[in-house]
N, C-alpha and C positions, 0 to 999 in steps of 0.2 A: 497656110491659113485661109487662102481664098476658098479652098475646098470646104473647110469648116464653116465659113460664112454661108456658102451655097447650101450646105446640108441643113443648117438651121433655118435659113430663109425658106427652103423647100418644106421643112417640117412645119413652119408657121402657116404656109399656104395650104398644105394638106389639112392642118387643123381647122382652118376656117372653112374649107370645102366640106369636111366631114360634119362640122357643126351645121352647115346649111342643109345638107341632105338629111341628117338625123332630125332636123326640126320639121321635116315634112312640109317643105315650101314655106315655112314661117321664118322670116329673117331673124338672125340673132340680134339685130338691132331693134326689132319690133317689140313693143310693150306687150307682155303676156297676160297681165292682170294683177290686181292687188293681192290675190290670195297665194301667190307664188312663195313658197317657204324660203327663208334665208336669202331674200332678194337684195337687201342692203346690209353692209357690214363694214367694220374696221378691223384691220389685222396688224398685230405687232409680232415681230419675229426676231430671233437671234440666229446667227449662222456662222459657218466656217467655209472659207474658199481657198483653193490653191491658186498661185500665180505662176505664170510662165516668164519669170523675170530673168531669163538667161542673159539678155543684153545688159540689164542693169548690173548683174553680178559680174559679167565680163568687164564692165566699165570700172568697177571698184578694184578688180584685180589687175586689169591691163593698164590702168593709168597710174600705177604706183611703181616706186623704185625698188631696188634690191633690198633685202632684209625685211620684206613685207609679208605679213601673214593674214589671210582671210579668216576671221573668227565666225562670222555669221553671213548667210545669204538671205536675200528677200525671197520668200517662198510661199507665204500664206498670210491670211488675216482672219481675225474673229470680229464680226460686225453685227449690225442690227438693222431693222427696217420697219417701215410703216406703210400701209396701203389702204385705200378705200375700195370696196367691192360692190359690184353691181351684177346681179344675175338676170340676164335678159331673156333666158329661156330655161326650161327644165334641165337641159343638158349643156348649157353654156354660161360661162361667167367671165366678166371682165374685171381687171384690177389696174389701178393707177397708183404707183407708189414711189418711195425713195428708199434706197439701201445705202448704208455706210459700209463699205467693204472691209474695213479694218485696217490696221497699221502693221507694217513689218519693217525690218531694217536690214541693210547690208553694212557690215562693220568689219574694219580691218585695223591692224596695228603695225608699227614698225619697231625694230629692235632698239631704236633710240628713244622710244616712248611716244612717238607721233601716232595720231589716230585719224581715221576717216570714217564717217558714218553717213549713210544715206537713209533717210526715213521716207517710206512710200505709203501713201494711203489714197483712197479714192471714194467717190460717191457716185451713185447712178440713179437716174430716173427711169422708170419702167412703165410700159403699157403692155399688159399681158392678157392673152386670151386662154381660157381653159375649157377643154371639153370634158364633161363629167361622166363617169361610169358608176352610177349608184349600185352598190352591192346589197345593202340593207337600208332601212330607214335612218340608221345612225352612222353608216360607214359608206364612203365613196372613194374611188380612185379618180385621178384626172391626168390629162396630158396638157401641159402648159408650155406656151412659147410666145415670144414677142420681142420687139426691139427695145434697146436701152440706150441711154446717153451717158457715157462714163466720163467723169471729170477727175483728173489726176491732181494730187497735191503732194509735192516732193520737196524735200529740203536736204542740203548737203552741209555737213560740218567737217572741216578739214584743218588740222593744225599745220599742215604744210602748204596750204593754199587758201584762196578766198572761200568764205562761207556763202552759200546761196540759200535763201529761205523761201523764195516765192516761185519755184518752178511749177508750171501748170500746163495743162493741155486737155483737150476734149476730143472724143471720137464716138462714132456710132458703133454699137455692139448688138449682139443677139444673145438671148437666153432661152434655153429649152430644158424641160425635165419632166419627170413623172412624180406626182404627188398623191397625198391621201388626206381625207377629211374625216375626223372622228367627232361626230356631233354629241354634245353633252346636254341635249335638250334644245329648246327653241332659241336660246340666247347665246350659248357659248359653244365653241368648237375648238379642237386641237388641229393644227395644220402642220403638214410635213411636205417638203419639196426637195428633191435632189436631181441634179443634172449637170449641164455644162454651160459655161459662160464663155463667149468669144468677144474679146475687146482689146485691141492693140492701139495705143496712142503713139504715133510716130512723129508728131510735131510738138515737142516740149519747149516752152518759152520761159524766159526769165528777164528781169530788168537789171542791167549791169550798173556799175558805179557811176556811169555817165547818164543814167536814167534813160537808156536806150534798150528797147526790147530785143533780145537776141534768142536764136535757136540754141538749145543746149547740145553740145557735142564734145567729143573727146578725140585726142590724137592717138591713133594706133599705128602699127607698122605699115598699114595700108593707106594711111592718110587720115584726114578728118572724118569722123564718123558720128552721125547724130545718135543720141541715146533714145531708145524706145522703151516705153513703159507698157508691158504686156500683162493685162489682168485676165487673160484667158486661163481657164482651168475648171476643175470640178468644184461644185459647191453643194452644200446641204444647208437647209434652214428648218427650224422648228419654231412654232409660234402659237399664239392664242388669238381667236377671233371672237368678236362680239357682234351679234346680228341684231337688227332692228325689226320691228313688226312689219308684216306685209303692207300695212296701211301707211307706213312712213314713205313719203314721196319727196326726196330731196330735189329731184329734177323730173319734170313731166316729159315723157318720150311719146 
């Protein structure tokens, strides 16, 4: 996983350097002028993401007794997002947003009728930079990358043990991908982005019955083992953008 984080961090650095060079010594933070098209906007998206929840799925299988059958594993989620957009240069755009990564579950049953269910979901805050490759006046490709903060929200329902409803954790992640913009005039555009998200939360906490915060772990043949929530995987998103006129100045730079 460290290699994946390094790859995405390097991708982000290259993206920023390319943006600087292509701007011909004009900083991507520098105000370009009020006549820059599609300078400010709001974006709404829906998406699908795969999860690397092998540890979570091992937990539901490995912590159970004989006569146990895994019915479902946590593997993916369907979510949505919202972001604000700022185009600082002809070939560079920033976005700040929030994505709900969607909910999935790991589910198992026993021959005696017992059940165990783990619901996993997460949200992330993103700060992304995109280098734009205009193809025509109405179509452009982009290379997008940036850091994310992923917040996990997990609950456990177990007929053979205590229910836990407030398992949570947070970690820094990275997101990178290739996208496309299809402009439908001056105001509306269709947005697409596909790529890879890296984000593993290794410190999951919950409050026990004595009102004490504990690290979530399970006992395996090798001893106590903390449970990891891994939201790393491939993602795709499709959405709609609404742009505001070049004279709209939310913040003066």
